[in-house]
C-alpha positions as a Python dict, from the first residue, in 0.01 Angstrom:
ca = {
    (1, 'V'): (0, 0, 0),
    (2, 'G'): (-274, -71, 260),
    (3, 'V'): (-392, -406, 391),
    (4, 'R'): (-272, -721, 212),
    (5, 'N'): (-486, -1032, 168),
    (6, 'T'): (-217, -1291, 245),
    (7, 'R'): (46, -1346, 513),
    (8, 'I'): (305, -1623, 520),
    (9, 'Y'): (586, -1692, 765),
    (10, 'A'): (937, -1789, 659),
    (11, 'L'): (1175, -1981, 883),
    (12, 'P'): (1548, -2026, 817),
    (13, 'T'): (1686, -2377, 778),
    (14, 'L'): (1868, -2530, 1074),
    (15, 'S'): (2203, -2488, 898),
    (16, 'S'): (2140, -2117, 838),
    (17, 'L'): (2318, -1838, 1025),
    (18, 'Y'): (1981, -1665, 1068),
    (19, 'V'): (1738, -1722, 1354),
    (20, 'G'): (1371, -1641, 1406),
    (21, 'R'): (1093, -1611, 1155),
    (22, 'I'): (981, -1330, 930),
    (23, 'S'): (632, -1238, 821),
    (24, 'I'): (573, -1167, 453),
    (25, 'T'): (249, -1004, 344),
    (26, 'Y'): (131, -974, -15),
    (27, 'D'): (-180, -969, -232),
    (28, 'R'): (-285, -1285, -414),
    (29, 'I'): (-399, -1237, -773),
    (30, 'N'): (-773, -1252, -831),
    (31, 'F'): (-834, -1533, -1081),
    (32, 'N'): (-1092, -1317, -1260),
    (33, 'T'): (-803, -1106, -1394),
    (34, 'V'): (-680, -1415, -1583),
    (35, 'T'): (-887, -1413, -1901),
    (36, 'N'): (-909, -1596, -2233),
    (37, 'V'): (-805, -1931, -2084),
    (38, 'S'): (-892, -2233, -2297),
    (39, 'V'): (-794, -2599, -2289),
    (40, 'V'): (-870, -2917, -2480),
    (41, 'K'): (-1106, -3124, -2263),
    (42, 'G'): (-1023, -3460, -2418),
    (43, 'S'): (-1139, -3744, -2193),
    (44, 'A'): (-1105, -3548, -1868),
    (45, 'T'): (-1408, -3561, -1639),
    (46, 'T'): (-1282, -3343, -1349),
    (47, 'V'): (-1100, -3012, -1307),
    (48, 'H'): (-803, -3187, -1144),
    (49, 'Q'): (-761, -3411, -1450),
    (50, 'L'): (-723, -3095, -1661),
    (51, 'L'): (-455, -2937, -1439),
    (52, 'P'): (-163, -3032, -1670),
    (53, 'A'): (-339, -2858, -1962),
    (54, 'I'): (-432, -2556, -1745),
    (55, 'N'): (-74, -2527, -1618),
    (56, 'E'): (64, -2544, -1971),
    (57, 'E'): (-184, -2279, -2090),
    (58, 'L'): (-103, -2042, -1802),
    (59, 'G'): (269, -2124, -1772),
    (60, 'I'): (238, -2201, -1400),
    (61, 'A'): (237, -2507, -1174),
    (62, 'L'): (-96, -2530, -991),
    (63, 'A'): (-135, -2837, -769),
    (64, 'T'): (-456, -3019, -685),
    (65, 'T'): (-452, -2842, -348),
    (66, 'D'): (-463, -2505, -529),
    (67, 'V'): (-795, -2545, -711),
    (68, 'V'): (-1137, -2684, -625),
    (69, 'D'): (-1209, -3014, -798),
    (70, 'A'): (-1544, -3049, -971),
    (71, 'A'): (-1707, -3252, -1244),
    (72, 'L'): (-1661, -3099, -1587),
    (73, 'P'): (-1964, -3015, -1800),
    (74, 'A'): (-1978, -3180, -2140),
    (75, 'S'): (-1954, -2849, -2327),
    (76, 'G'): (-1921, -2475, -2282),
    (77, 'G'): (-1632, -2468, -2035),
    (78, 'F'): (-1615, -2448, -1656),
    (79, 'T'): (-1527, -2229, -1359),
    (80, 'L'): (-1177, -2266, -1217),
    (81, 'T'): (-1185, -2175, -846),
    (82, 'A'): (-887, -2119, -616),
    (83, 'T'): (-888, -2296, -279),
    (84, 'S'): (-824, -2106, 41),
    (85, 'V'): (-470, -2253, 59),
    (86, 'N'): (-370, -2132, -289),
    (87, 'K'): (-69, -1905, -231),
    (88, 'L'): (-92, -1724, -567),
    (89, 'F'): (-460, -1689, -659),
    (90, 'T'): (-795, -1612, -501),
    (91, 'G'): (-1143, -1617, -656),
    (92, 'N'): (-1230, -1785, -985),
    (93, 'T'): (-1216, -1755, -1361),
    (94, 'T'): (-1387, -1914, -1660),
    (95, 'V'): (-1204, -2170, -1870),
    (96, 'A'): (-1335, -2248, -2219),
    (97, 'Y'): (-1296, -2570, -2413),
    (98, 'R'): (-1120, -2560, -2746),
    (99, 'T'): (-1106, -2828, -3011),
}
């Protein structure tokens, strides 16, 4: 079990019978465990422009606040890096281009 790398607080809605907040601790997934990711670059020039393709490839719903935006290289792929506010991932992974 040990020390977790993330803590969030949950508050009940005003209409709830519950009061107070609870603390939930968990470990975010290191992006480097997500491998073999590839997307079609198309006309995208930034990481954020590729988010729909990345989300479809991974089956998740990353938002622009979840990943660092950067200019995309013309070829070879790029590094996808989680922001500090990403609630699911930490770290980074390599994304390849496919045709």
